[in-house]
C-alpha positions in Angstrom: 24.4 -80.6 -18.7 23.0 -83.0 -21.4 19.4 -83.1 -22.5 18.1 -85.8 -24.8 14.9 -85.0 -26.7 13.0 -87.9 -28.4 9.7 -88.0 -30.3 6.6 -89.9 -29.2 7.7 -93.2 -30.9 11.3 -92.9 -29.7 12.2 -93.1 -33.4 14.3 -90.0 -33.3 16.3 -88.3 -30.6 18.4 -85.2 -30.2 21.0 -84.4 -27.7 21.3 -80.8 -26.3 24.3 -79.7 -24.3 23.9 -76.8 -21.9 26.9 -75.1 -20.3 26.6 -73.3 -17.0 26.0 -69.9 -18.7 23.4 -71.2 -21.1 21.6 -73.0 -18.2 21.3 -69.7 -16.2 20.0 -67.8 -19.3 17.5 -70.5 -20.0 16.3 -70.5 -16.4 15.9 -66.8 -16.3 13.9 -66.8 -19.6 11.7 -69.6 -18.3 11.1 -67.7 -15.0 10.3 -64.5 -16.9 7.8 -66.2 -19.2 6.2 -67.9 -16.3 5.8 -64.6 -14.4 4.2 -63.0 -17.4 1.8 -65.8 -17.9 0.9 -65.8 -14.2 0.3 -62.0 -14.1 -1.8 -62.3 -17.2 -3.9 -65.1 -15.8 -4.3 -63.3 -12.4 -5.3 -60.1 -14.1 -7.8 -61.9 -16.4 -9.3 -63.9 -13.5 -9.4 -60.9 -11.2 -11.2 -58.7 -13.7 -13.5 -61.4 -14.9 -14.4 -62.3 -11.3 -15.0 -58.7 -10.4 -17.3 -58.2 -13.4 -19.2 -61.4 -12.9 -19.3 -61.2 -9.1 -17.5 -64.4 -8.2 -17.8 -64.9 -4.4 -14.1 -65.0 -3.4 -12.8 -62.6 -6.1 -15.6 -60.1 -5.5 -14.9 -60.0 -1.8 -11.2 -59.4 -2.6 -12.0 -56.6 -5.0 -14.3 -54.9 -2.5 -11.6 -55.2 0.2 -8.9 -53.8 -2.0 -11.2 -51.0 -3.3 -12.3 -50.1 0.3 -8.7 -50.0 1.5 -7.7 -47.8 -1.5 -10.7 -45.5 -0.9 -9.9 -45.3 2.8 -6.3 -44.3 2.0 -7.5 -41.7 -0.5 -10.1 -40.3 1.9 -7.5 -40.2 4.7 -5.1 -38.3 2.4 -7.8 -35.8 1.4 -8.9 -35.3 5.0 -5.3 -34.6 6.1 -4.9 -32.1 3.3 -8.3 -30.5 4.0 -7.4 -30.1 7.7 -4.1 -28.4 6.7 -5.9 -26.1 4.3 -8.5 -25.3 6.9 -5.8 -24.4 9.4 -4.2 -22.1 6.9 -7.6 -20.6 6.1 -8.2 -19.9 9.8 -4.9 -18.1 10.0 -5.9 -16.0 6.9 -9.2 -15.1 8.6 -7.4 -14.0 11.8 -5.0 -11.9 9.8 -7.9 -10.4 7.9 -9.5 -9.5 11.2 -6.3 -7.7 12.2 -6.3 -5.9 8.9 -9.9 -4.7 9.5 -9.0 -3.4 12.9 -6.0 -1.6 11.4 -8.2 -0.2 8.6 -10.7 1.2 11.2 -7.9 3.0 12.9 -6.4 4.4 9.7 -9.8 5.4 8.4 -10.0 8.1 10.9 -6.8 9.6 9.6 -8.0 9.3 6.0 -11.4 10.8 6.7 -13.3 7.6 5.8 -16.3 6.9 8.0 -16.1 3.6 9.9 -19.8 3.0 9.1 -18.8 2.9 5.4 -16.2 0.3 6.2 -18.7 -1.9 8.1 -21.3 -1.6 5.3 -18.8 -3.0 2.9 -17.9 -6.1 4.9 -18.7 -9.6 3.6 -20.2 -12.5 5.5 -16.8 -13.9 6.5 -17.5 -17.5 5.5 -17.6 -20.6 7.7 -15.8 -20.7 11.0 -12.8 -22.9 10.4 -11.2 -23.0 13.8 -11.9 -26.0 16.0 -13.7 -28.3 13.5 -13.2 -30.0 10.2 -14.6 -28.6 7.0 -16.1 -30.3 4.0 -14.8 -29.5 0.6 -17.9 -27.5 -0.1 -17.6 -25.5 3.1 -13.9 -24.8 2.4 -14.7 -23.6 -1.1 -17.5 -21.4 0.1 -15.2 -19.9 2.8 -12.5 -19.3 0.2 -15.0 -17.5 -2.0 -16.1 -15.3 0.8 -12.5 -14.5 1.8 -11.8 -13.6 -1.9 -14.7 -11.1 -2.0 -13.8 -9.6 1.4 -10.2 -9.3 0.4 -11.3 -7.4 -2.7 -13.4 -5.0 -0.6 -10.5 -4.4 1.7 -8.2 -3.7 -1.2 -10.7 -1.1 -2.6 -11.1 0.5 0.8 -7.3 0.6 1.4 -6.9 2.2 -2.0 -9.5 4.9 -1.1 -7.7 5.6 2.2 -4.4 5.8 0.4 -5.9 8.4 -2.0 -7.4 10.4 0.9 -4.1 10.3 2.9 -2.2 11.4 -0.2 -4.6 14.2 -0.8 -4.1 15.3 2.8 -0.4 15.2 2.5 -0.5 17.3 -0.7 -2.8 19.8 1.1 -0.4 20.0 4.0 2.5 20.6 1.7 0.5 23.5 0.1 -0.1 25.2 3.5 2.5 27.9 4.4 3.7 26.3 7.6 7.4 26.5 6.9 9.2 29.5 8.4 10.6 31.5 5.5 13.8 32.5 7.1 15.3 29.5 8.9 18.0 31.3 10.9 16.1 34.5 11.5 14.1 35.6 14.6 10.7 37.3 14.5 10.7 41.1 14.7 7.4 42.9 14.2 4.3 40.7 14.3 1.0 41.0 12.5 -1.5 43.7 13.7 -1.8 47.3 14.5 1.3 49.2 15.4 3.0 52.6 15.2 4.5 53.0 11.7 8.3 53.4 12.2 8.5 55.8 9.2 5.6 58.2 9.8 4.8 57.6 13.5 1.1 56.9 12.8 -1.0 53.9 13.8 -1.2 51.4 10.9 -1.9 47.8 10.2 1.2 45.7 9.8 0.1 43.2 7.2 2.7 40.5 7.8 5.6 39.3 9.9 9.1 40.8 9.8 12.2 38.6 10.2 15.3 40.8 10.7 18.3 39.0 9.2 21.7 39.6 7.7 21.7 40.7 4.1 22.0 37.7 1.8 20.3 35.3 4.2 18.2 32.7 2.3 14.5 33.2 1.9 12.7 29.9 1.4 9.1 29.0 0.3 6.7 28.5 3.2 4.9 25.9 1.0 4.9 24.4 -2.4 3.1 26.3 -5.2 3.5 28.4 -8.3 5.2 31.8 -8.6 2.6 34.3 -9.7 4.6 37.5 -9.3 8.3 38.4 -9.3 8.8 42.1 -9.6 10.0 45.3 -8.0 7.3 47.1 -6.0 7.7 50.7 -4.6 6.7 49.5 -1.1 7.7 45.9 -1.1 10.9 46.3 -3.1 12.1 43.1 -4.8 9.1 40.9 -4.2 8.0 37.3 -4.9 4.4 36.0 -4.7 3.5 32.3 -4.6 0.0 30.8 -5.1 -0.8 27.6 -3.2 -4.3 27.0 -4.4 -7.7 27.7 -2.7 -7.1 31.5 -3.2 -4.1 31.3 -0.8 -1.0 33.4 -1.6 2.3 34.1 0.3 4.3 37.2 -0.4 8.1 37.7 0.3 9.2 41.3 0.2 12.3 43.6 0.5 14.7 41.0 -1.0 18.1 42.0 -2.2 17.8 39.6 -5.2 15.4 36.8 -6.3 16.1 33.3 -7.8 12.7 32.4 -9.3 10.5 33.9 -12.0 6.8 34.0 -12.7 5.4 30.6 -13.7 8.0 28.5 -11.8 6.8 25.5 -9.8 8.5 25.5 -6.4 8.4 23.2 -3.5 8.4 23.8 0.3 11.8 25.0 1.6 13.1 26.0 -1.9 15.2 29.1 -1.9 13.3 32.0 -3.5 15.4 35.0 -2.7 17.9 36.6 -0.3 17.2 39.1 2.5 17.7 42.7 1.6 16.3 46.2 2.4 14.8 47.2 -0.9 11.5 49.2 -1.1 9.9 50.8 2.0 12.2 49.4 4.6 14.2 50.6 7.6 16.8 47.8 7.5 17.5 44.3 6.2 14.7 41.9 6.9 12.0 39.7 5.2 8.5 41.0 5.2 6.3 37.9 5.0 2.5 38.0 4.2 -0.3 35.5 3.8 -3.4 36.4 1.9 -6.6 34.3 1.6 -9.1 35.4 -1.0 -7.1 38.7 -1.2 -7.5 39.4 2.6 -4.5 39.6 4.9 -4.1 36.9 7.4 -1.8 36.5 10.4 1.0 34.4 9.1 1.9 33.3 12.6 -1.2 31.1 12.9 0.0 29.1 9.9 3.5 28.7 11.2 2.1 27.6 14.6 -0.3 25.2 12.8 2.7 23.5 11.3 4.2 22.9 14.7 1.2 22.2 16.9 -2.0 21.3 15.1 -3.0 17.9 13.8 -3.8 17.5 10.2 -7.6 17.7 10.7 -7.2 21.2 12.2 -4.8 22.6 9.6 -7.8 23.5 7.3 -9.1 25.9 10.0 -5.8 27.7 9.8 -6.6 28.9 6.3 -9.1 31.4 7.8 -12.0 30.7 5.5 -13.7 33.4 7.6 -10.7 35.7 7.3 -10.1 38.6 9.6 -10.5 42.1 8.1 -9.2 45.3 9.4 -10.3 48.8 8.6 -7.8 50.7 6.5 -6.0 47.5 5.3 -3.4 48.4 2.7 -0.7 46.8 0.7 2.0 48.9 2.3 4.9 46.9 3.9 6.2 48.2 7.1 
């Protein structure tokens, strides 16, 4: 392609030759420059018309702005509806959690009235209608407060249940000879050695020599010694002035001051001390007064947690002529 360029008086001229490649490059550059100039002019005219309120341009600006606002509002509304739906699900789950908490509170010894007094307002009802941003924020704040109260309450119930579990583990409800049968029970009987009526202060479990004697509950060993009547003897304190005693052992495996847990082996059955044959003599004392160990063993099998405390015999039975002699 040949182009001839001349000046205004046609005095001078210049010939330019453009090949196919050069022609394409020049065309693209011209199109690009034209597009930049058009965009700049459009932007300048559009902004100037919007600021000065030109009739046509102002109408176009308002139309574009309204369409953009409607899109943004529709987007926010869709997101608010999704958030409101999730919030409604959270409120429903929180209601289920409150119902569960009321049921568990009875086990933990927490009054349901205390639970109700700690409840929040619950926020706006989100099911079935749209929420504004302010209502959604207020509901979220209420849920946050209510959730914090639920956490505090659950922590309290956990602590109460843990305390109850510890107390249960400290009550002598485990049979001290697992494979032994009950012989003489607690109460008045004819003494097999002297033939006189006497109080039998515990339970006898006849067993083969060497049979394991285990702790009826967790506690601390407060005595491990040889007693003329009890023979090789172990005493374990469980708190609240409650002590269990294991007598006539052939040998013992713990010493004074040891921390022991429920079911731990303390000794082996023997016939030491005042005994007519191999057996374990098992006693329970509350505030130094003999109690019937059978009611503790039965409590571990039959009574719910709330009634186990009554098995401690805080109004213990006393018998005339009580003694520390083992029969």
